[in-house]
C-alpha positions in Angstrom: 31.8 46.5 -36.4 33.2 43.2 -35.3 34.2 40.1 -37.2 31.8 37.7 -38.8 31.6 34.4 -36.9 30.6 31.3 -38.7 28.0 29.5 -36.6 27.4 26.5 -38.9 24.4 25.7 -41.0 20.7 25.0 -40.5 19.3 21.5 -40.9 18.9 22.2 -44.7 22.4 23.6 -45.2 21.6 27.3 -44.7 24.7 29.3 -43.6 24.4 30.9 -40.1 26.7 33.8 -39.2 26.9 36.1 -36.2 28.2 39.7 -36.3 28.2 42.0 -33.2 25.9 39.6 -31.4 23.3 39.5 -34.2 22.4 36.3 -36.1 22.0 36.2 -39.9 20.8 33.2 -41.8 21.9 33.5 -45.4 22.2 37.3 -44.9 18.7 37.8 -43.4 18.8 39.2 -39.9 16.9 36.8 -37.8 15.2 37.8 -34.5 12.8 35.4 -32.8 12.6 33.4 -29.6 15.8 31.5 -30.5 17.9 34.4 -31.8 18.1 37.7 -29.9 19.6 41.1 -30.3 22.1 42.8 -27.9 20.3 45.2 -25.5 22.2 48.2 -27.0 21.4 47.4 -30.6 18.9 49.6 -32.5 18.8 52.0 -35.4 16.5 54.3 -33.5 13.9 54.2 -36.3 12.9 52.1 -39.2 15.9 51.3 -41.4 16.2 53.4 -44.6 15.3 50.4 -46.9 12.3 49.4 -44.8 11.0 53.0 -44.6 11.4 53.5 -48.4 9.7 50.2 -49.1 6.8 51.2 -46.8 6.5 54.6 -48.4 6.2 53.0 -51.8 3.7 50.4 -50.5 1.6 53.1 -48.7 1.5 55.1 -52.0 0.3 52.1 -54.0 -2.3 51.3 -51.4 -3.6 54.9 -51.5 -3.9 54.7 -55.3 -6.2 51.7 -54.7 -8.2 53.6 -52.0 -6.6 52.1 -49.0 -4.9 54.0 -46.2 -1.9 52.3 -44.5 0.0 53.8 -41.6 2.6 52.5 -39.2 1.0 52.2 -35.7 4.2 50.7 -34.3 7.6 50.7 -35.9 11.0 50.7 -34.2 11.0 49.8 -30.5 14.1 50.0 -28.3 15.1 47.1 -26.0 14.0 49.2 -23.0 10.6 49.9 -24.4 10.1 46.3 -25.3 11.1 45.3 -21.8 8.5 47.7 -20.3 5.8 46.4 -22.6 6.6 42.7 -22.0 6.7 43.2 -18.2 3.3 45.0 -18.3 1.8 42.1 -20.4 3.2 39.5 -17.9 1.7 41.4 -15.0 -1.7 41.6 -16.7 -2.0 38.2 -18.4 0.8 36.0 -16.9 4.1 35.0 -18.5 2.8 32.0 -20.5 0.1 34.1 -22.1 2.3 37.1 -22.7 4.9 34.8 -24.5 2.3 33.9 -27.1 1.8 37.5 -28.3 4.7 39.5 -27.1 8.5 39.1 -27.5 10.8 39.2 -24.6 13.2 42.1 -24.7 16.0 41.4 -27.2 13.7 39.0 -29.1 11.5 41.6 -30.7 11.7 42.2 -34.5 10.7 45.8 -33.8 14.2 46.4 -32.3 15.7 45.7 -35.7 14.0 48.6 -37.5 12.6 46.1 -40.1 9.2 45.4 -38.5 6.0 47.4 -38.7 2.6 47.0 -37.1 0.0 48.5 -39.5 -3.1 50.4 -38.7 -5.2 48.7 -36.0 -3.5 46.2 -33.8 -6.5 43.9 -33.8 -7.6 40.7 -35.5 -10.3 42.7 -37.3 -7.6 44.4 -39.4 -7.4 41.2 -41.5 -11.0 41.7 -42.7 -10.6 45.4 -43.6 -9.9 46.6 -47.2 -6.5 47.7 -46.0 -5.8 44.4 -44.3 -6.8 42.4 -47.4 -4.8 44.7 -49.7 -1.6 44.5 -47.7 -1.8 40.7 -47.3 -2.2 40.4 -51.0 0.4 42.9 -52.1 3.0 43.3 -49.3 5.5 41.0 -51.0 5.8 43.3 -54.0 7.5 45.8 -51.7 9.7 43.3 -49.9 7.4 42.7 -46.9 6.0 39.5 -45.5 3.2 38.8 -43.0 5.5 37.7 -40.2 3.2 35.6 -38.1 0.7 33.9 -40.4 -2.4 32.0 -39.3 -1.7 28.3 -38.5 2.1 28.8 -38.0 2.2 29.4 -34.3 3.8 26.1 -33.7 6.7 27.2 -35.9 7.0 31.0 -35.1 6.0 30.6 -31.4 3.9 33.8 -31.8 0.2 33.7 -32.5 -1.3 35.0 -35.8 -0.9 38.7 -36.2 -2.5 40.1 -39.3 -1.0 43.6 -38.6 2.7 42.6 -38.2 4.9 42.8 -41.3 8.6 42.3 -41.7 10.8 43.8 -44.4 13.1 41.1 -45.9 13.5 42.5 -49.4 13.1 40.8 -52.7 13.3 38.1 -53.9 12.8 36.7 -50.4 9.4 38.3 -49.8 8.0 37.0 -53.1 9.1 33.4 -52.4 7.9 33.4 -48.8 4.4 34.8 -49.6 3.8 32.9 -52.8 4.6 29.6 -51.1 2.6 30.3 -47.9 5.7 30.1 -45.7 6.7 31.8 -42.5 10.3 33.1 -42.2 11.4 30.2 -40.1 10.3 27.7 -42.8 11.8 29.8 -45.6 15.3 30.0 -44.1 15.4 26.2 -44.1 13.4 25.5 -47.3 15.0 28.1 -49.6 18.0 25.8 -50.3 15.7 23.0 -51.4 13.8 25.3 -53.8 16.4 27.4 -55.7 14.7 30.2 -57.5 17.7 31.8 -59.1 18.0 35.6 -59.0 14.6 36.4 -60.3 11.6 34.3 -59.2 9.2 36.5 -61.0 10.2 35.0 -64.4 
């Protein structure tokens, strides 16, 4: 692995670093339309911490009568490229950019993103969709593209797409109605110490 390159700070003083072509903001791997991954990056599956957290969340959901499953987890650069090109051909580039990441800009390539159950807006109104929206943060997950945040995330609302960021990050993000982009700027303004649960 290469050296860590200091890339400055966000507008709120949040440290930006780059290692091996990957951007981290205060230690959180950030992949969006601004920050991309190298084409050869990829763990090949969900990361161990993401998979373990999902397994725990899945078990808790089952205890509450809800069935959660990963309909889409890790995606390679080449698979994302194929999907994106297909969406562009079908809907046009402008429309595709609202719901699909360009290759290298997909969180699925990180191994930290999961699409749950049905990739449809109706998922939000199912028992499973409601359960995971209310409880995901307990396991280190956030709803990555919340409703009403498209102007910030540049991706439309996706009630099925969850991102593992770990604790205490997930707790703070979900309890304060933020998206990841807001959090990485706002967290410095709202220090929560090492344990926001107390």
